[in-house]
C-alpha positions in Angstrom: 98.9 -104.2 18.2 100.8 -104.4 21.2 98.6 -104.4 24.8 102.0 -102.0 25.8 102.3 -99.3 23.8 103.2 -97.2 26.7 106.2 -98.0 29.6 105.3 -101.4 31.3 106.0 -101.1 35.1 109.4 -102.8 36.3 109.2 -106.2 36.4 110.0 -106.6 39.9 106.5 -105.0 40.7 103.0 -106.8 41.3 100.7 -104.3 39.5 96.7 -105.1 39.4 94.5 -103.5 36.8 91.2 -102.3 37.7 88.4 -101.8 34.8 84.5 -101.2 35.2 81.5 -102.0 33.0 77.9 -100.7 33.1 78.9 -96.3 33.3 76.7 -95.8 30.8 73.5 -97.8 31.1 69.8 -96.6 32.3 69.3 -99.6 34.7 71.3 -101.9 36.7 74.5 -101.9 38.7 78.1 -100.4 38.0 81.1 -103.6 38.3 84.0 -103.5 38.4 87.0 -105.7 38.6 90.7 -105.9 39.9 93.1 -108.6 38.2 96.6 -109.4 39.1 97.6 -111.5 36.2 100.2 -114.4 36.7 103.3 -113.0 35.0 104.5 -116.6 34.7 101.4 -118.0 33.3 100.2 -117.1 29.8 96.7 -116.5 28.9 96.0 -116.1 25.4 93.7 -113.9 23.5 93.0 -111.4 26.4 92.3 -108.0 24.7 89.6 -105.5 25.9 86.3 -107.1 26.4 84.3 -104.9 24.0 86.3 -106.4 21.3 85.3 -110.1 21.9 82.4 -111.9 21.3 80.1 -112.9 24.5 81.2 -117.0 24.2 85.1 -115.4 24.0 84.8 -113.6 27.2 83.2 -115.9 29.0 85.6 -118.5 28.3 88.4 -116.3 28.9 87.0 -115.1 32.3 86.9 -118.6 33.3 90.9 -119.1 32.2 91.6 -115.2 34.3 89.8 -116.9 37.8 91.6 -119.7 37.5 95.4 -118.5 36.3 95.8 -115.2 37.8 97.2 -114.4 41.2 94.3 -112.7 42.6 91.0 -111.4 41.7 88.4 -109.2 42.8 84.8 -108.2 41.9 83.2 -105.0 43.2 80.1 -103.4 42.5 77.5 -99.9 43.5 74.3 -100.5 43.6 72.2 -98.5 41.2 70.9 -96.4 45.5 74.1 -95.6 45.5 74.4 -94.5 41.8 71.5 -92.1 42.2 73.0 -90.8 45.7 76.9 -89.8 44.7 76.5 -89.7 40.9 77.8 -92.4 38.3 81.6 -91.8 39.0 81.2 -91.6 42.7 79.7 -95.2 42.1 82.5 -96.5 40.2 85.3 -95.4 42.2 83.4 -97.1 44.8 83.3 -100.4 42.8 86.7 -100.2 41.7 87.9 -99.6 45.3 85.6 -102.6 46.0 87.3 -104.8 43.5 90.7 -103.9 44.4 89.5 -104.6 48.5 89.0 -108.2 47.2 92.6 -108.9 46.5 94.5 -111.0 49.0 98.2 -110.2 47.4 100.5 -107.5 48.6 100.9 -105.0 45.8 103.1 -102.1 44.5 100.8 -100.3 41.7 97.1 -100.7 40.5 96.7 -99.4 36.9 93.4 -98.3 36.1 91.6 -97.6 33.0 90.4 -93.9 32.4 91.6 -90.6 33.8 90.2 -91.0 37.4 91.1 -93.4 40.0 90.0 -94.5 43.7 92.0 -93.7 47.0 94.1 -97.2 46.9 96.3 -98.7 49.5 99.0 -98.7 46.7 100.4 -96.3 44.0 97.4 -96.1 41.4 98.1 -95.1 37.5 95.0 -93.9 35.5 95.6 -94.7 31.5 93.0 -93.7 29.0 91.8 -96.7 27.1 93.9 -98.7 29.3 91.5 -101.7 28.4 92.9 -102.2 25.2 96.7 -101.1 26.0 97.4 -103.0 29.3 96.9 -106.7 29.8 95.9 -106.8 33.4 93.3 -103.7 32.5 92.1 -105.9 30.0 91.5 -109.0 32.1 89.8 -106.9 34.7 87.4 -105.7 31.7 86.5 -109.1 30.8 85.7 -110.0 34.2 83.7 -106.9 35.2 81.8 -107.4 31.8 81.1 -111.1 32.4 79.8 -110.4 35.6 77.6 -107.7 34.6 76.0 -109.2 32.1 75.4 -112.3 34.4 73.7 -110.3 36.9 71.7 -108.5 34.0 70.3 -111.8 32.9 69.3 -112.4 36.0 67.3 -109.8 36.6 65.7 -110.0 33.1 63.8 -112.9 34.7 62.3 -110.4 37.4 61.7 -108.0 34.9 61.1 -109.4 31.9 59.4 -106.7 29.9 62.9 -104.2 29.5 65.0 -107.0 27.6 67.4 -106.7 30.2 69.0 -109.9 28.9 69.7 -108.5 25.4 70.3 -104.7 26.1 71.9 -105.5 29.6 69.8 -102.0 30.9 71.7 -99.9 27.7 69.5 -97.5 25.6 68.0 -98.6 23.0 65.1 -97.9 21.6 63.4 -101.2 22.6 63.9 -100.2 26.2 63.1 -96.6 25.8 60.1 -97.8 24.6 59.3 -100.7 27.2 60.3 -97.4 29.7 57.4 -95.7 28.2 54.6 -98.4 28.2 55.9 -99.9 31.9 57.5 -97.1 33.6 60.8 -97.6 35.4 61.4 -100.5 37.2 63.6 -100.6 41.1 66.9 -101.3 38.9 66.5 -98.4 36.9 68.8 -95.1 37.7 66.5 -92.4 38.5 68.9 -89.5 38.1 69.4 -90.4 34.7 67.7 -88.6 32.3 65.6 -91.1 30.4 64.1 -92.5 33.5 63.4 -89.4 34.9 61.4 -89.0 31.9 59.6 -91.9 32.5 58.2 -91.2 35.6 56.8 -88.1 34.0 55.0 -90.0 31.7 53.7 -92.9 34.7 50.9 -91.8 36.2 52.3 -93.2 39.7 55.7 -93.8 39.2 56.2 -94.1 42.9 54.4 -97.2 43.7 56.9 -98.9 41.7 59.0 -98.7 44.5 56.8 -98.8 47.6 57.0 -101.9 49.8 54.4 -104.0 49.3 
């Protein structure tokens, strides 16, 4: 299946692809990436990050960083997700990723149906991570970075299994939430986390300074 079923932008335009990882989890930041691929350097195997194995994603992420004209990573923290809502936090992470790019751009292709306000033209593409090569590359970088971040959090909070579930809604994660209560990287605005607060006798103590 071609990665470009929709009309591609003119070859003279310099474009970036933007995608995110981590909109759905109950814990951790949302992380976005922006990638400007070099049209003269092919990178074999780029695809929607969800269709790749962890090792394939990791190896491709290294190649993308080495061979792309530019790439950037942006993130929105849990406090921003809880304050702004997940959509606005996602757009903020995308904007921050875009701001990391140090090359002039004509067009930003953004996965989904909503885009942040950028300093160049933007176009949204639903399921763009399986249609546009640059968005696929961005999805890989975002996913690999978020997995790395959650694996680090797993060392601080091993009871939640963040290195396995990456903060997503799994039965083991919910059981840990109900047993231990939320930790500081849980999204308090998400329903299962709010429910866990109610089950914990003093959940606020988990967020008070030591």
